[in-house]
Biopython code that builds the backbone (N, CA, C, O; Angstrom):
import numpy as np
from Bio.PDB.StructureBuilder import StructureBuilder

atoms = [
    (1, "UNK", "N", (-39.673, 80.280, 32.722)),
    (1, "UNK", "CA", (-38.703, 79.584, 32.460)),
    (1, "UNK", "C", (-37.460, 79.962, 32.318)),
    (1, "UNK", "O", (-37.463, 81.082, 31.806)),
    (2, "UNK", "N", (-35.986, 79.444, 32.592)),
    (2, "UNK", "CA", (-35.119, 80.384, 32.866)),
    (2, "UNK", "C", (-34.176, 79.717, 32.196)),
    (2, "UNK", "O", (-33.772, 78.611, 32.556)),
    (3, "UNK", "N", (-33.637, 80.511, 30.886)),
    (3, "UNK", "CA", (-32.648, 79.840, 30.265)),
    (3, "UNK", "C", (-32.035, 79.187, 30.128)),
    (3, "UNK", "O", (-32.250, 78.377, 29.225)),
    (4, "UNK", "N", (-30.847, 79.086, 30.927)),
    (4, "UNK", "CA", (-29.900, 77.923, 31.723)),
    (4, "UNK", "C", (-30.647, 76.738, 32.023)),
    (4, "UNK", "O", (-30.016, 75.780, 32.471)),
    (5, "UNK", "N", (-31.673, 76.655, 31.881)),
    (5, "UNK", "CA", (-31.139, 75.191, 32.354)),
    (5, "UNK", "C", (-32.293, 74.310, 31.794)),
    (5, "UNK", "O", (-33.455, 74.569, 31.482)),
    (6, "UNK", "N", (-31.594, 73.249, 31.783)),
    (6, "UNK", "CA", (-32.159, 72.120, 31.107)),
    (6, "UNK", "C", (-33.077, 71.528, 30.877)),
    (6, "UNK", "O", (-33.270, 70.975, 29.794)),
    (7, "UNK", "N", (-34.126, 71.500, 32.176)),
    (7, "UNK", "CA", (-34.845, 71.039, 32.051)),
    (7, "UNK", "C", (-36.398, 72.011, 31.316)),
    (7, "UNK", "O", (-37.386, 71.500, 30.788)),
    (8, "UNK", "N", (-36.067, 73.753, 31.577)),
    (8, "UNK", "CA", (-37.198, 74.355, 30.312)),
    (8, "UNK", "C", (-36.857, 74.086, 29.722)),
    (8, "UNK", "O", (-37.661, 73.599, 28.926)),
    (9, "UNK", "N", (-35.085, 73.987, 29.188)),
    (9, "UNK", "CA", (-35.421, 74.085, 27.410)),
    (9, "UNK", "C", (-36.045, 72.134, 26.859)),
    (9, "UNK", "O", (-36.016, 71.765, 25.685)),
    (10, "UNK", "N", (-36.280, 71.694, 27.428)),
    (10, "UNK", "CA", (-36.828, 70.273, 27.173)),
    (10, "UNK", "C", (-38.639, 70.852, 27.035)),
    (10, "UNK", "O", (-39.451, 70.598, 26.146)),
    (11, "UNK", "N", (-38.756, 71.456, 27.940)),
    (11, "UNK", "CA", (-40.179, 72.433, 28.126)),
    (11, "UNK", "C", (-40.059, 72.589, 26.568)),
    (11, "UNK", "O", (-40.284, 71.752, 25.693)),
    (12, "UNK", "N", (-39.705, 73.692, 26.480)),
    (12, "UNK", "CA", (-39.671, 74.281, 25.298)),
    (12, "UNK", "C", (-39.248, 73.147, 24.051)),
    (12, "UNK", "O", (-39.163, 73.928, 23.103)),
    (13, "UNK", "N", (-39.006, 72.099, 23.614)),
    (13, "UNK", "CA", (-38.278, 71.819, 23.128)),
    (13, "UNK", "C", (-37.242, 71.606, 22.138)),
    (13, "UNK", "O", (-37.126, 70.936, 21.112)),
    (14, "UNK", "N", (-36.132, 72.864, 23.181)),
    (14, "UNK", "CA", (-34.929, 73.162, 22.492)),
    (14, "UNK", "C", (-33.270, 71.854, 22.470)),
    (14, "UNK", "O", (-32.151, 71.829, 21.959)),
    (15, "UNK", "N", (-34.308, 70.794, 23.572)),
    (15, "UNK", "CA", (-33.817, 69.828, 24.022)),
    (15, "UNK", "C", (-35.099, 68.630, 23.597)),
    (15, "UNK", "O", (-36.290, 68.736, 23.885)),
    (16, "UNK", "N", (-34.165, 67.023, 22.516)),
    (16, "UNK", "CA", (-35.307, 66.137, 22.504)),
    (16, "UNK", "C", (-34.943, 65.461, 23.444)),
    (16, "UNK", "O", (-34.142, 65.653, 24.360)),
    (17, "UNK", "N", (-35.796, 64.381, 23.068)),
    (17, "UNK", "CA", (-36.577, 63.914, 25.061)),
    (17, "UNK", "C", (-37.801, 62.555, 24.949)),
    (17, "UNK", "O", (-38.818, 62.713, 24.273)),
    (18, "UNK", "N", (-37.545, 61.340, 25.650)),
    (18, "UNK", "CA", (-38.018, 60.419, 25.657)),
    (18, "UNK", "C", (-39.463, 61.027, 26.024)),
    (18, "UNK", "O", (-39.264, 60.903, 27.233)),
    (19, "UNK", "N", (-40.471, 61.461, 25.982)),
    (19, "UNK", "CA", (-41.511, 61.963, 26.107)),
    (19, "UNK", "C", (-42.065, 60.467, 27.207)),
    (19, "UNK", "O", (-42.142, 59.475, 26.483)),
    (20, "UNK", "N", (-42.417, 60.152, 28.619)),
    (20, "UNK", "CA", (-44.027, 59.592, 28.390)),
    (20, "UNK", "C", (-45.467, 60.308, 29.206)),
    (20, "UNK", "O", (-46.379, 59.482, 29.195)),
    (21, "UNK", "N", (-45.547, 60.569, 29.342)),
    (21, "UNK", "CA", (-46.400, 61.472, 29.613)),
    (21, "UNK", "C", (-46.195, 63.435, 28.885)),
    (21, "UNK", "O", (-45.313, 63.933, 28.186)),
    (22, "UNK", "N", (-47.550, 64.066, 29.531)),
    (22, "UNK", "CA", (-46.889, 65.290, 29.245)),
    (22, "UNK", "C", (-48.900, 66.584, 29.526)),
    (22, "UNK", "O", (-49.903, 66.143, 28.964)),
    (23, "UNK", "N", (-48.959, 67.215, 29.917)),
    (23, "UNK", "CA", (-50.322, 68.315, 30.002)),
    (23, "UNK", "C", (-49.501, 69.188, 30.323)),
    (23, "UNK", "O", (-48.286, 69.086, 30.492)),
    (24, "UNK", "N", (-50.611, 70.635, 30.465)),
    (24, "UNK", "CA", (-50.638, 71.827, 30.718)),
    (24, "UNK", "C", (-49.399, 72.466, 31.273)),
    (24, "UNK", "O", (-48.771, 73.415, 30.804)),
    (25, "UNK", "N", (-48.994, 71.255, 33.169)),
    (25, "UNK", "CA", (-48.950, 71.546, 33.544)),
    (25, "UNK", "C", (-47.710, 70.775, 34.399)),
    (25, "UNK", "O", (-47.049, 71.257, 35.318)),
    (26, "UNK", "N", (-47.600, 69.355, 33.774)),
    (26, "UNK", "CA", (-46.289, 68.448, 34.433)),
    (26, "UNK", "C", (-45.974, 67.735, 32.938)),
    (26, "UNK", "O", (-46.712, 67.413, 32.007)),
    (27, "UNK", "N", (-44.614, 67.650, 33.146)),
    (27, "UNK", "CA", (-44.340, 66.974, 31.777)),
    (27, "UNK", "C", (-43.363, 65.810, 32.454)),
    (27, "UNK", "O", (-42.659, 66.219, 33.378)),
    (28, "UNK", "N", (-43.226, 64.225, 32.053)),
    (28, "UNK", "CA", (-42.549, 62.875, 32.267)),
    (28, "UNK", "C", (-42.003, 62.890, 30.763)),
    (28, "UNK", "O", (-42.520, 63.342, 29.741)),
    (29, "UNK", "N", (-40.716, 62.207, 30.984)),
    (29, "UNK", "CA", (-39.922, 61.677, 30.534)),
    (29, "UNK", "C", (-38.916, 60.914, 30.988)),
    (29, "UNK", "O", (-38.448, 61.213, 32.087)),
    (30, "UNK", "N", (-38.373, 59.796, 30.272)),
    (30, "UNK", "CA", (-37.431, 59.078, 30.739)),
    (30, "UNK", "C", (-35.933, 59.916, 30.676)),
    (30, "UNK", "O", (-35.526, 60.737, 29.854)),
    (31, "UNK", "N", (-35.326, 59.375, 31.844)),
    (31, "UNK", "CA", (-33.743, 60.295, 32.445)),
    (31, "UNK", "C", (-32.866, 59.226, 31.059)),
    (31, "UNK", "O", (-33.016, 58.202, 30.393)),
    (32, "UNK", "N", (-31.962, 60.330, 31.280)),
    (32, "UNK", "CA", (-30.703, 59.723, 30.102)),
    (32, "UNK", "C", (-29.808, 58.863, 30.979)),
    (32, "UNK", "O", (-29.085, 58.072, 30.374)),
    (33, "UNK", "N", (-29.746, 58.883, 32.150)),
    (33, "UNK", "CA", (-29.332, 58.071, 33.051)),
    (33, "UNK", "C", (-29.689, 57.488, 34.253)),
    (33, "UNK", "O", (-29.738, 57.899, 35.412)),
    (34, "UNK", "N", (-29.999, 56.114, 33.544)),
    (34, "UNK", "CA", (-31.155, 55.075, 34.208)),
    (34, "UNK", "C", (-30.511, 55.170, 35.718)),
    (34, "UNK", "O", (-29.332, 55.444, 35.494)),
    (35, "UNK", "N", (-30.623, 55.116, 36.625)),
    (35, "UNK", "CA", (-30.200, 54.151, 38.207)),
    (35, "UNK", "C", (-31.702, 52.697, 37.785)),
    (35, "UNK", "O", (-32.023, 51.993, 38.742)),
    (36, "UNK", "N", (-32.071, 52.565, 37.083)),
    (36, "UNK", "CA", (-33.140, 51.558, 37.610)),
    (36, "UNK", "C", (-33.570, 50.798, 35.601)),
    (36, "UNK", "O", (-32.842, 51.138, 34.668)),
    (37, "UNK", "N", (-34.816, 49.818, 35.372)),
    (37, "UNK", "CA", (-35.291, 49.424, 33.964)),
    (37, "UNK", "C", (-35.771, 50.596, 34.195)),
    (37, "UNK", "O", (-35.435, 51.325, 33.261)),
    (38, "UNK", "N", (-36.713, 51.453, 35.363)),
    (38, "UNK", "CA", (-38.081, 52.184, 34.772)),
    (38, "UNK", "C", (-37.162, 52.908, 35.320)),
    (38, "UNK", "O", (-36.664, 52.560, 36.391)),
    (39, "UNK", "N", (-36.733, 54.184, 34.598)),
    (39, "UNK", "CA", (-36.199, 56.035, 35.426)),
    (39, "UNK", "C", (-37.264, 56.847, 34.634)),
    (39, "UNK", "O", (-36.995, 56.650, 33.449)),
    (40, "UNK", "N", (-38.229, 57.579, 34.715)),
    (40, "UNK", "CA", (-38.595, 58.728, 34.475)),
    (40, "UNK", "C", (-38.083, 59.884, 35.141)),
    (40, "UNK", "O", (-37.102, 59.656, 35.848)),
    (41, "UNK", "N", (-38.673, 61.608, 35.083)),
    (41, "UNK", "CA", (-38.151, 62.573, 35.738)),
    (41, "UNK", "C", (-39.409, 62.705, 35.203)),
    (41, "UNK", "O", (-39.774, 62.397, 34.068)),
    (42, "UNK", "N", (-40.515, 63.536, 36.761)),
    (42, "UNK", "CA", (-41.521, 64.271, 36.681)),
    (42, "UNK", "C", (-40.848, 65.488, 36.917)),
    (42, "UNK", "O", (-39.912, 65.694, 37.689)),
    (43, "UNK", "N", (-41.691, 66.621, 35.829)),
    (43, "UNK", "CA", (-41.485, 67.415, 36.120)),
    (43, "UNK", "C", (-42.401, 69.398, 36.363)),
    (43, "UNK", "O", (-41.685, 70.333, 36.004)),
    (44, "UNK", "N", (-42.756, 69.487, 36.503)),
    (44, "UNK", "CA", (-43.211, 70.751, 37.022)),
    (44, "UNK", "C", (-43.053, 71.471, 35.463)),
    (44, "UNK", "O", (-42.182, 70.871, 34.833)),
    (45, "UNK", "N", (-43.610, 72.496, 34.747)),
    (45, "UNK", "CA", (-43.787, 72.932, 33.638)),
    (45, "UNK", "C", (-43.366, 73.896, 34.272)),
    (45, "UNK", "O", (-42.178, 73.605, 34.410)),
    (46, "UNK", "N", (-43.564, 75.107, 34.888)),
    (46, "UNK", "CA", (-42.881, 76.019, 35.536)),
    (46, "UNK", "C", (-41.897, 75.608, 36.534)),
    (46, "UNK", "O", (-41.799, 74.573, 37.194)),
    (47, "UNK", "N", (-40.935, 77.057, 36.462)),
    (47, "UNK", "CA", (-39.389, 76.576, 36.776)),
    (47, "UNK", "C", (-39.581, 77.191, 38.048)),
    (47, "UNK", "O", (-39.708, 78.389, 38.303)),
    (48, "UNK", "N", (-39.584, 76.082, 38.905)),
    (48, "UNK", "CA", (-38.872, 75.413, 40.533)),
    (48, "UNK", "C", (-38.451, 75.202, 40.733)),
    (48, "UNK", "O", (-38.395, 74.009, 40.433)),
    (49, "UNK", "N", (-37.145, 75.726, 41.681)),
    (49, "UNK", "CA", (-35.493, 75.108, 41.760)),
    (49, "UNK", "C", (-35.368, 74.020, 42.903)),
    (49, "UNK", "O", (-34.442, 73.292, 43.262)),
    (50, "UNK", "N", (-36.142, 74.127, 43.158)),
    (50, "UNK", "CA", (-35.859, 73.361, 44.697)),
    (50, "UNK", "C", (-37.436, 73.303, 44.754)),
    (50, "UNK", "O", (-38.276, 73.958, 44.138)),
    (51, "UNK", "N", (-37.584, 72.116, 45.873)),
    (51, "UNK", "CA", (-39.177, 71.948, 46.691)),
    (51, "UNK", "C", (-38.628, 73.429, 48.214)),
    (51, "UNK", "O", (-39.538, 73.991, 48.825)),
    (52, "UNK", "N", (-37.672, 73.648, 48.413)),
    (52, "UNK", "CA", (-37.710, 75.179, 49.406)),
    (52, "UNK", "C", (-37.478, 76.129, 48.933)),
    (52, "UNK", "O", (-36.729, 76.957, 49.452)),
    (53, "UNK", "N", (-38.339, 76.359, 47.254)),
    (53, "UNK", "CA", (-38.900, 76.884, 46.427)),
    (53, "UNK", "C", (-40.132, 77.100, 46.699)),
    (53, "UNK", "O", (-40.507, 78.257, 46.891)),
    (54, "UNK", "N", (-41.103, 75.926, 46.777)),
    (54, "UNK", "CA", (-41.803, 75.690, 46.824)),
    (54, "UNK", "C", (-43.407, 76.788, 47.356)),
    (54, "UNK", "O", (-43.326, 77.085, 48.548)),
    (55, "UNK", "N", (-44.561, 77.288, 46.739)),
    (55, "UNK", "CA", (-45.529, 78.466, 46.940)),
    (55, "UNK", "C", (-46.101, 77.306, 47.540)),
    (55, "UNK", "O", (-45.885, 76.101, 47.409)),
    (56, "UNK", "N", (-47.558, 78.562, 48.826)),
    (56, "UNK", "CA", (-48.668, 77.164, 49.044)),
    (56, "UNK", "C", (-48.800, 77.838, 48.028)),
    (56, "UNK", "O", (-47.596, 77.781, 47.778)),
    (57, "UNK", "N", (-49.288, 78.578, 47.008)),
    (57, "UNK", "CA", (-50.308, 78.030, 46.265)),
    (57, "UNK", "C", (-49.928, 76.716, 44.749)),
    (57, "UNK", "O", (-50.686, 76.237, 43.906)),
    (58, "UNK", "N", (-48.516, 76.539, 44.985)),
    (58, "UNK", "CA", (-48.194, 75.236, 44.502)),
    (58, "UNK", "C", (-49.118, 73.694, 45.120)),
    (58, "UNK", "O", (-49.129, 72.634, 44.493)),
    (59, "UNK", "N", (-49.511, 73.820, 45.859)),
    (59, "UNK", "CA", (-50.080, 72.349, 47.243)),
    (59, "UNK", "C", (-50.684, 72.026, 46.182)),
    (59, "UNK", "O", (-50.235, 70.964, 45.750)),
    (60, "UNK", "N", (-51.708, 72.560, 45.395)),
    (60, "UNK", "CA", (-52.218, 71.011, 43.976)),
    (60, "UNK", "C", (-50.821, 70.669, 43.161)),
    (60, "UNK", "O", (-50.417, 69.551, 42.841)),
    (61, "UNK", "N", (-50.246, 71.858, 42.935)),
    (61, "UNK", "CA", (-49.154, 71.106, 41.118)),
    (61, "UNK", "C", (-48.594, 69.801, 42.170)),
    (61, "UNK", "O", (-48.165, 68.705, 41.811)),
    (62, "UNK", "N", (-48.711, 70.170, 43.149)),
    (62, "UNK", "CA", (-46.955, 69.230, 43.802)),
    (62, "UNK", "C", (-48.198, 67.774, 43.818)),
    (62, "UNK", "O", (-47.669, 66.703, 43.520)),
    (63, "UNK", "N", (-49.522, 67.718, 44.092)),
    (63, "UNK", "CA", (-50.688, 66.592, 44.002)),
    (63, "UNK", "C", (-50.343, 65.840, 43.210)),
    (63, "UNK", "O", (-49.789, 64.741, 43.187)),
    (64, "UNK", "N", (-50.967, 66.985, 42.102)),
    (64, "UNK", "CA", (-50.741, 66.650, 40.557)),
    (64, "UNK", "C", (-49.826, 65.709, 40.161)),
    (64, "UNK", "O", (-49.933, 64.608, 39.619)),
    (65, "UNK", "N", (-49.001, 66.304, 40.506)),
    (65, "UNK", "CA", (-47.322, 65.430, 40.275)),
    (65, "UNK", "C", (-47.235, 63.837, 40.566)),
    (65, "UNK", "O", (-47.264, 62.793, 39.916)),
    (66, "UNK", "N", (-47.119, 64.229, 41.849)),
    (66, "UNK", "CA", (-47.750, 62.822, 42.305)),
    (66, "UNK", "C", (-48.407, 61.421, 42.454)),
    (66, "UNK", "O", (-48.124, 60.249, 42.700)),
    (67, "UNK", "N", (-50.236, 62.845, 41.939)),
    (67, "UNK", "CA", (-50.701, 61.558, 41.125)),
    (67, "UNK", "C", (-50.401, 60.792, 39.955)),
    (67, "UNK", "O", (-50.561, 59.631, 39.579)),
    (68, "UNK", "N", (-49.980, 61.696, 39.577)),
    (68, "UNK", "CA", (-49.420, 61.639, 37.442)),
    (68, "UNK", "C", (-48.272, 60.550, 37.525)),
    (68, "UNK", "O", (-48.076, 59.779, 36.586)),
    (69, "UNK", "N", (-47.103, 60.503, 39.339)),
    (69, "UNK", "CA", (-46.216, 59.132, 38.943)),
    (69, "UNK", "C", (-46.953, 57.564, 38.941)),
    (69, "UNK", "O", (-46.598, 56.420, 38.659)),
    (70, "UNK", "N", (-48.353, 58.332, 39.493)),
    (70, "UNK", "CA", (-49.017, 56.543, 39.966)),
    (70, "UNK", "C", (-49.719, 56.427, 38.649)),
    (70, "UNK", "O", (-50.391, 55.401, 38.542)),
    (71, "UNK", "N", (-49.721, 57.059, 37.844)),
    (71, "UNK", "CA", (-50.741, 56.633, 36.201)),
    (71, "UNK", "C", (-49.256, 56.218, 35.766)),
    (71, "UNK", "O", (-49.063, 55.005, 35.852)),
    (72, "UNK", "N", (-47.980, 57.106, 35.240)),
    (72, "UNK", "CA", (-47.115, 56.791, 35.026)),
    (72, "UNK", "C", (-46.673, 55.577, 35.295)),
    (72, "UNK", "O", (-46.455, 54.741, 34.418)),
    (73, "UNK", "N", (-46.505, 55.384, 36.533)),
    (73, "UNK", "CA", (-45.960, 53.522, 36.878)),
    (73, "UNK", "C", (-47.423, 52.446, 36.319)),
    (73, "UNK", "O", (-47.495, 51.262, 35.988)),
    (74, "UNK", "N", (-48.109, 53.196, 36.395)),
    (74, "UNK", "CA", (-49.570, 51.713, 35.778)),
    (74, "UNK", "C", (-48.934, 51.612, 34.572)),
    (74, "UNK", "O", (-48.260, 50.608, 34.338)),
    (75, "UNK", "N", (-49.060, 52.661, 33.611)),
    (75, "UNK", "CA", (-48.657, 53.004, 32.251)),
    (75, "UNK", "C", (-47.176, 52.169, 32.097)),
    (75, "UNK", "O", (-47.231, 51.261, 31.268)),
    (76, "UNK", "N", (-46.111, 52.312, 32.647)),
    (76, "UNK", "CA", (-45.154, 51.434, 32.754)),
    (76, "UNK", "C", (-44.805, 50.026, 33.248)),
    (76, "UNK", "O", (-43.688, 49.513, 33.182)),
    (77, "UNK", "N", (-46.429, 49.220, 33.984)),
    (77, "UNK", "CA", (-46.027, 47.839, 34.996)),
    (77, "UNK", "C", (-45.255, 48.074, 35.285)),
    (77, "UNK", "O", (-44.143, 47.791, 34.839)),
    (78, "UNK", "N", (-45.637, 48.885, 36.427)),
    (78, "UNK", "CA", (-44.653, 48.948, 37.251)),
    (78, "UNK", "C", (-45.740, 48.168, 39.295)),
    (78, "UNK", "O", (-45.445, 48.501, 40.443)),
    (79, "UNK", "N", (-46.668, 47.350, 38.919)),
    (79, "UNK", "CA", (-47.602, 46.612, 39.252)),
    (79, "UNK", "C", (-46.781, 46.603, 40.662)),
    (79, "UNK", "O", (-47.123, 47.137, 41.716)),
    (80, "UNK", "N", (-45.421, 45.730, 40.345)),
    (80, "UNK", "CA", (-44.916, 45.356, 41.802)),
    (80, "UNK", "C", (-44.259, 46.246, 43.231)),
    (80, "UNK", "O", (-43.922, 45.966, 44.382)),
    (81, "UNK", "N", (-44.320, 47.385, 42.407)),
    (81, "UNK", "CA", (-44.203, 48.950, 43.114)),
    (81, "UNK", "C", (-42.800, 49.620, 42.026)),
    (81, "UNK", "O", (-42.347, 49.160, 40.977)),
    (82, "UNK", "N", (-42.370, 50.991, 42.896)),
    (82, "UNK", "CA", (-42.154, 51.529, 42.201)),
    (82, "UNK", "C", (-41.494, 52.826, 43.992)),
    (82, "UNK", "O", (-42.007, 52.817, 45.110)),
    (83, "UNK", "N", (-40.322, 53.673, 43.515)),
    (83, "UNK", "CA", (-40.089, 54.862, 44.544)),
    (83, "UNK", "C", (-40.189, 55.588, 43.922)),
    (83, "UNK", "O", (-40.384, 55.420, 42.718)),
    (84, "UNK", "N", (-40.061, 57.088, 44.691)),
    (84, "UNK", "CA", (-39.985, 58.493, 44.418)),
    (84, "UNK", "C", (-39.079, 59.293, 45.325)),
    (84, "UNK", "O", (-38.998, 59.750, 46.465)),
    (85, "UNK", "N", (-38.206, 59.169, 43.737)),
    (85, "UNK", "CA", (-37.226, 59.285, 45.117)),
    (85, "UNK", "C", (-37.071, 61.980, 44.614)),
    (85, "UNK", "O", (-36.381, 62.172, 43.613)),
    (86, "UNK", "N", (-37.433, 62.858, 45.037)),
    (86, "UNK", "CA", (-36.609, 64.201, 45.224)),
    (86, "UNK", "C", (-35.590, 65.174, 46.356)),
    (86, "UNK", "O", (-35.413, 65.826, 47.386)),
    (87, "UNK", "N", (-35.132, 64.540, 45.017)),
    (87, "UNK", "CA", (-33.293, 65.393, 46.097)),
    (87, "UNK", "C", (-33.841, 66.815, 45.852)),
    (87, "UNK", "O", (-34.472, 67.137, 44.846)),
    (88, "UNK", "N", (-33.414, 67.936, 47.266)),
    (88, "UNK", "CA", (-33.440, 68.971, 47.572)),
    (88, "UNK", "C", (-31.616, 69.373, 47.873)),
    (88, "UNK", "O", (-30.628, 68.895, 48.432)),
    (89, "UNK", "N", (-31.977, 70.396, 47.186)),
    (89, "UNK", "CA", (-30.019, 70.705, 47.148)),
    (89, "UNK", "C", (-28.544, 70.133, 46.598)),
    (89, "UNK", "O", (-28.299, 68.927, 46.635)),
    (90, "UNK", "N", (-28.040, 70.650, 46.328)),
    (90, "UNK", "CA", (-26.149, 69.621, 46.140)),
    (90, "UNK", "C", (-25.829, 68.658, 47.262)),
    (90, "UNK", "O", (-25.236, 67.662, 46.849)),
    (91, "UNK", "N", (-25.995, 68.669, 48.217)),
    (91, "UNK", "CA", (-25.884, 68.192, 49.287)),
    (91, "UNK", "C", (-26.890, 67.061, 49.209)),
    (91, "UNK", "O", (-26.599, 65.883, 49.416)),
    (92, "UNK", "N", (-27.748, 67.380, 48.985)),
    (92, "UNK", "CA", (-28.662, 65.969, 48.641)),
    (92, "UNK", "C", (-28.212, 65.072, 47.264)),
    (92, "UNK", "O", (-28.332, 63.852, 47.379)),
    (93, "UNK", "N", (-27.833, 65.464, 46.303)),
    (93, "UNK", "CA", (-27.749, 65.232, 45.244)),
    (93, "UNK", "C", (-27.992, 65.825, 43.887)),
    (93, "UNK", "O", (-27.765, 65.575, 42.703)),
    (94, "UNK", "N", (-28.688, 66.930, 44.800)),
    (94, "UNK", "CA", (-29.333, 67.400, 42.881)),
    (94, "UNK", "C", (-28.425, 67.814, 42.536)),
    (94, "UNK", "O", (-27.354, 68.019, 43.108)),
    (95, "UNK", "N", (-28.887, 68.048, 41.171)),
    (95, "UNK", "CA", (-27.929, 68.433, 40.290)),
    (95, "UNK", "C", (-28.312, 69.431, 38.763)),
    (95, "UNK", "O", (-27.557, 70.182, 38.146)),
    (96, "UNK", "N", (-30.015, 69.023, 38.442)),
    (96, "UNK", "CA", (-30.498, 69.687, 37.966)),
    (96, "UNK", "C", (-30.774, 70.763, 38.814)),
    (96, "UNK", "O", (-30.027, 70.433, 39.735)),
    (97, "UNK", "N", (-31.436, 72.097, 39.297)),
    (97, "UNK", "CA", (-32.241, 72.906, 40.058)),
    (97, "UNK", "C", (-33.684, 73.428, 39.479)),
    (97, "UNK", "O", (-33.860, 74.633, 39.303)),
    (98, "UNK", "N", (-34.444, 72.714, 39.266)),
    (98, "UNK", "CA", (-35.398, 72.440, 38.420)),
    (98, "UNK", "C", (-35.964, 71.754, 39.270)),
    (98, "UNK", "O", (-35.339, 70.695, 39.201)),
    (99, "UNK", "N", (-36.972, 71.594, 40.276)),
    (99, "UNK", "CA", (-37.704, 70.700, 40.713)),
    (99, "UNK", "C", (-38.264, 69.754, 40.473)),
    (99, "UNK", "O", (-39.469, 69.992, 40.401)),
    (100, "UNK", "N", (-37.884, 68.142, 40.196)),
    (100, "UNK", "CA", (-37.758, 66.495, 39.421)),
    (100, "UNK", "C", (-38.406, 65.643, 41.041)),
    (100, "UNK", "O", (-38.201, 65.800, 42.245)),
    (101, "UNK", "N", (-39.344, 64.625, 40.096)),
    (101, "UNK", "CA", (-39.558, 64.058, 41.193)),
    (101, "UNK", "C", (-39.077, 62.455, 40.175)),
    (101, "UNK", "O", (-39.915, 61.937, 39.437)),
    (102, "UNK", "N", (-37.732, 61.907, 40.313)),
    (102, "UNK", "CA", (-37.778, 60.775, 39.599)),
    (102, "UNK", "C", (-38.394, 59.555, 40.454)),
    (102, "UNK", "O", (-38.473, 59.539, 41.682)),
    (103, "UNK", "N", (-38.835, 58.492, 39.541)),
    (103, "UNK", "CA", (-40.235, 57.569, 39.247)),
    (103, "UNK", "C", (-38.904, 56.610, 38.874)),
    (103, "UNK", "O", (-38.125, 56.845, 37.951)),
    (104, "UNK", "N", (-38.823, 55.467, 39.811)),
    (104, "UNK", "CA", (-37.811, 53.880, 39.964)),
    (104, "UNK", "C", (-38.595, 53.049, 39.922)),
    (104, "UNK", "O", (-39.762, 53.147, 40.300)),
    (105, "UNK", "N", (-38.017, 52.008, 39.406)),
    (105, "UNK", "CA", (-39.006, 50.544, 39.310)),
    (105, "UNK", "C", (-38.028, 49.521, 38.267)),
    (105, "UNK", "O", (-37.003, 49.809, 37.650)),
    (106, "UNK", "N", (-38.631, 48.491, 38.329)),
    (106, "UNK", "CA", (-38.226, 47.545, 36.843)),
    (106, "UNK", "C", (-36.958, 46.215, 38.306)),
    (106, "UNK", "O", (-36.256, 45.279, 37.923)),
    (107, "UNK", "N", (-37.127, 46.686, 39.857)),
    (107, "UNK", "CA", (-36.107, 46.255, 39.730)),
    (107, "UNK", "C", (-36.148, 46.058, 41.395)),
    (107, "UNK", "O", (-37.033, 46.857, 41.700)),
    (108, "UNK", "N", (-35.682, 45.438, 42.654)),
    (108, "UNK", "CA", (-35.494, 45.049, 43.932)),
    (108, "UNK", "C", (-35.332, 47.206, 44.372)),
    (108, "UNK", "O", (-34.912, 47.816, 43.389)),
    (109, "UNK", "N", (-35.510, 47.767, 45.135)),
    (109, "UNK", "CA", (-34.797, 48.584, 45.871)),
    (109, "UNK", "C", (-34.464, 48.644, 47.306)),
    (109, "UNK", "O", (-35.211, 49.414, 47.910)),
    (110, "UNK", "N", (-33.629, 48.106, 47.993)),
    (110, "UNK", "CA", (-32.812, 48.371, 49.330)),
    (110, "UNK", "C", (-33.718, 49.619, 50.401)),
    (110, "UNK", "O", (-34.502, 50.547, 50.199)),
    (111, "UNK", "N", (-33.374, 49.283, 51.021)),
    (111, "UNK", "CA", (-33.609, 50.657, 52.595)),
    (111, "UNK", "C", (-32.557, 50.775, 53.295)),
    (111, "UNK", "O", (-31.735, 50.137, 52.637)),
    (112, "UNK", "N", (-31.975, 51.214, 54.297)),
    (112, "UNK", "CA", (-31.634, 53.123, 53.632)),
    (112, "UNK", "C", (-31.162, 52.733, 51.829)),
    (112, "UNK", "O", (-30.782, 51.679, 51.318)),
    (113, "UNK", "N", (-31.509, 54.741, 50.976)),
    (113, "UNK", "CA", (-31.293, 54.275, 49.577)),
    (113, "UNK", "C", (-30.000, 55.380, 50.539)),
    (113, "UNK", "O", (-29.875, 56.002, 51.594)),
    (114, "UNK", "N", (-29.399, 55.097, 49.503)),
    (114, "UNK", "CA", (-27.890, 56.014, 49.139)),
    (114, "UNK", "C", (-26.688, 55.823, 50.530)),
    (114, "UNK", "O", (-25.589, 56.375, 50.476)),
]
sb = StructureBuilder()
sb.init_structure("model")
sb.init_model(0)
sb.init_chain("A")
sb.init_seg("    ")
for serial, (resi, resn, name, xyz) in enumerate(atoms, 1):
    if name == "N":
        sb.init_residue(resn, " ", resi, " ")
    sb.init_atom(name, np.array(xyz, "f"), 0.0, 1.0, " ", f" {name:<3s}", serial, name[0])
structure = sb.get_structure()
């Protein structure tokens, strides 16, 4: 737990969030500033600031987050498709320095993004 991290505070129950999935290692909740009709954030409960901070022992956790994203997408009715986004660093648009994956769906997306 990182004391100043908003996502750590959500995990600890200090800040409310609309949870859509939770287990011992992963939490998924609705983004308060959605960029799509469905916008869910999936985070590890362990504080990992960015993708650059991942360690080899966390490979399975990241795989579980991606599999959980597919479960949540089905649960949210995103059969037509969805997008997963992870930003790494300020230059890429990361605002909260706790690794998170955006699950976006419910509208068409263009390419390239951004």
